C-alpha angles and dihedrals in degrees: 000000000000119000117243091249089055090051092051092048092050092046090050089053089061107064093168096051118085127197131191120232119278090247091056090048091051091051091051093049089052089062094048142285116316120252094247092056091057095053123117115259091254091053090046088056089052088051088052092054092050091047092052090050091053093243097115139037131198109238100187113025119089114236095248092051091045093054091045093054103040115088121238106268121240115234118218104207134190108220125193094260134121089236111111096225144082124248124228124225136162114251116260114268118273093011113154111241093229090058091065096088124151111267100032117129121242129192111222139172112254114182107309095337140056127250137189113237134182121232110239102168146342118247133205095211138011132218087220112094113253093243091056097043107107130210120248111241105217143356106227101191136051088203133012111280088209114073113238095250093050090046090053089046092054092051090050090051092051091050095047096047092039090236134146112277091219093053091045092052088050088061088056094050126070115243094255092055090051087054094052102261116154114272092234134104119270119284118229123210116214131183120226136178117252121226088265094046111118131146090229093061107137091228089069097057092102095033106073094164092054091047091050091049091051091051091053094048090048087063089062106061091171090056136274113256112237093231090065097057093088093052090051091049094244115147123223090230091060091052092049091050092050090049091052089052092053094244096110137035134193121225129191118219133180113243110234130180117249113259121247117261131181127357121356091224127080094176132026120267117251119245113261122228117230095268093048090047092051091052091047093051093046093056093043090054089065096052112137096022140066105282118158115198133182113211106200105185126161117247111285093017094126101256090150091058089055089051092051095050092047090050090050090058090047091053091049088055090056094252135125130240130218117203120189121202125185102229138037089227091064090057101084096048092044091049091048091051092051094045091053090053105038137055089208143113103266125184128193116208123194141133095266093070121101118254090252093051092050092050093049092051091045092053094043090054092046092050094046094251094121116064097189127025118195118187152135123266097296090059086076088081093057112122113235122196095211109007113187106168140016120203123189109194119202088010092181094064117120090218089081088071114084107221101197139034107005098018098205130158107227094199092058093042090052087062091047092051092047090052091049093050095039100237138121122271123198122202112195132191143135088221107034118200116258089242092058093044090051091051089051093049093053093046102255091115130034107241115221118183131197108186101174133064120249118263117352096325116132128209114263123258118242127222121185105209111203107213098182109135091005119122113243122212105207087330094312120114124215096248089052091052089053092050091050091050093051092050094049092047088054089059095252135121132252130212116205112194123201118156095209125090126212133036100288133354093222136039108203135186106227092204105050104009097246112165126200105245130178112259090215102041141043090246142092121254121242120234114234102190098184091057091035094231144117110231133188109220091201104054102010096243111161131192138159116266111253119247091212130034108268089217107043100009093231120141101224097107112158132191108232122204129006135272131182092273092056093044090050093051094048095046090050089057093044094048106026094162093062128064116249113208120195116204115187138113092281098050095044099044094109120078113265095011094112092051092051092051092049092049089056091050094048093056084081097228118140111275143140122246116202116187155130129249088302085085094050098068122086100313119145113211106169094185096053108103101157125056119183126191107202098194120020095160099076093076097044097077120047140131091230112096089215094056096094091049092051092046092051092048092049095050093048094044093050091045089052091069089071125089099000093150133039096304114085118245133227131197121201117193116195110209144152088212102056092157096049107137093232094054092043092051094046096048097042106031105021137234099299093057088053091047093054092051092045091052090052090052091048091051092050092049095040094238127146131325084034092051136024128241140200123184124206110201126191134180134184140174094245127058114257097018095100093047092048090053091049091049089058091047091049092053090052091050092049090051091052091049091052091050092048105043090158089073089075130228115334115177122215114204115193148302094237135156113271116257086255098038099185120045129161090353095305130109113230136202135168143206119207123208119197129185136172093227130038098224098062091047092054092046088055093047093050092053096037104050096063087055092047090053090056097049113121092232094054091087093061098050140052110229139176139180122229114196113201093004117205095190124048093181 
């Protein structure tokens, strides 16, 4: 029997459960047993679920009798596992029912280890036999760390992408929360003097270090943070000794962000031209409701200024803003731009932060202590206390698609989250994706166009330079060298674009034709001369370049083709009086290297920038007046139906870096296919003319966005295993389609070997599913995947499903 104090404590732990007084309960019992006591066991379990959810209260049963009669609830938990199922556990002993809310974290035994799961639902019964049902170990949260709307959003994402709920919820939680850390902001330890604390205390006559420490702490009446003691040359032993003597005390405080005061603006807003103003007003008109807009503005048209002014109105309304950017390298300049404009609490989220930093930002956003959150695709899962606007910058960028694990498309999910939370979402790009343009054409999105550059800037002029029969010096023609020299002599900057890292993409033996290939992939290895290595850019395999040909043992090994490293070296020799700055993944691998390079560029002095597509996204270089594309042919011929779209976007985005200020810009495209229809159309008619023609071609061939795809990939160590597994899966899908003719026509294409069949030592194959409508495809996937998991061959392969794939490679 529980003691009265225990009953009071348990009742206090259930704020949603109400009880009548004992006298009222006695009067009711005198008239007969209450209705709830007569219920069947199954109905009693239903009553338990409603009670735990705070929807019911027991009017007649005393708390002690209620707890004695109600069965122990079964927790249905999502664990971070690829298995598409929930796991059943008994609730931890003495857990208040009202604490079992969806979203709370629970520590459970799993095999021989422990895992952190998330409570999804309570169950009346379990398919697991009672003797095998295990007890959960510990409830980690008093309330769900994930807000209800975000929790519902995560479950929707798991369902749409046919992914494990546990793995999906892991994407929404910072690493430290997945490991069981408290879902609270960081605690700060500070040192303070006690009322007896004085440097002249006689006990400190022979302790000069303790006296000095006490003097320093006395200069901080609000408390000295513990993390500063090392910088002030105070030892921890001195602090402990002072604390033992009663002269010093340590206090723990919760770190909170400073509240906003005064105006939101630190600098005046720029005047908007008529097209910018129209776009701004159109988005503002949808404030407070779901209102998706596509802002299609040419490069340099001032889209960012529209973003800033919209965010200002959101902040004035007491709301928060979420801004998604495609690349980590755009983070520092975006953050700097926002910090110059706003007197606000701005957080930058990306994968280079420490686990503690990510958790602090995540919690600050959830608690309303961050006004603006800027981040890459994973920032979409950040909880926001009062979200008012979502902006997806460069919405066309392929970086918004996660290519492993949970293969989500952040651009599309931004629209889903905005619809769920009833707020406007703005997708911005100079080269919108064909999917977004199609949604605008059929009325799902509001299309907003800005066709002129901000200020007095003029669009760049294009020149297609035919290099057939011309000698190339490390990929650079003589006319291009002359154009670069003229630009530098005029005191301006040059951007040289080559979307290929390394020194040369091929190492070739001139005598026998041997080529350096990756031993683990069906690909050639790239020569990185500065590091003196051959590197596979697909699997990461690295080896030293041979001094003699492994096949014929001759020494005439030649690097064929040009990468950014080779172009950098040659330009440095051609123009020794000007700095040559290479910006690619290799040169910016170290922390802060990208920022240092950009600072050099923004000084405005003549220089040459050599880089990959990292330079094509969102950068503003006002002194760049010449953009050169060394090799435009590599993207013109591909088996991927999206290749032409990506090529067009890349050319236009790179060209947009030229002439963004008063000086006019020029774009020179080196090509062996100067009359190729794609290049002619882009350079003479612009991106939107290309997009209209590409959409017509997609409609005629029934390709996305006019159909919907799902790609089942499989890989195995032995040839043929992946294809055999996919053959079994294909037969199961065909059987389901025959049994459910009402789903409509769903086409199964394959299985076939992947375009790169062997990668990282595994043989790969794929099966493509295509449907006219999204709903039938998802009905098939939901019924099909449980069968695929049970196939005999599934144990010998590693397989994954990609819904709405962006890459068929």
